[in-house]
N, C-alpha and C positions, 0 to 999 in steps of 0.2 A: 546603528546596530545593521551586519550587515544579511543579505537574502541568498539562502541556498537552495536551489534544484534539487529536490528527491522524489522517488517515488516507494510510497509507502503501500506493506503488503497488508493486507487486516483481515478481518471477518467481522462482517457483519451481524447482529443481535437478533438480524433476523432470519439470516439465513446459513448456512452452511460450506455454502459455496466463496473461496478463495478468490478477491477482488484484491482490486489494486488502484494505484489513482496518483499521477503526477503534477505536483504540488511545490511552489516556494514557497518555505517558512523564513523567519530569521533562524540566524547563530549567535547563540552565545560567545564571550571572547574565548570560551575552550573548544570552540568549533562545534559541538553538540545545540544541533538543530531544535527548537523548539515550537513545537506542536500545541495550534491553538488547542482549548478545550473542543470548540465549537465542534471540531473536524474530528475528536475525537468521538465526542458522542455518540455513542451506540455503535464502537467497534473496537476489536479485540486488536492490537497491533501485531504482526508478525515480526516483521520488518521493515526495516527505513535503508534504502539504495541510495547511495551518493546518486546525482545524472538521472535523466528518463528515462528507465528503463523497457524492453518491448520481452513481456514475458510471451514467448512461444504454446508453451504448455503449464499449464499448471492440473495438479491431483484433479481426478475424475473427468479430465476433461475426453480421454482419449476410453474409457469406458463408457461414456456420453455417447460421444462417434458412434461405437462400436453397435451399442442398443440400436442406433437408428439405422443401421446397416440391413 
């Protein structure tokens, strides 16, 4: 099985903060990434992006920074 580098955007069950992580998972013959149950545990996955994605801004970042100013 081939492996594919992806960035997964998710919410943790413990926080409302949007999080992301770049990881490598196997991909099946249809090209879909097979995400392990261990990785999924405690997460609500929002999106799976191809390759390593550098997210510059996410929901709440600006509001949080304005509160500190």
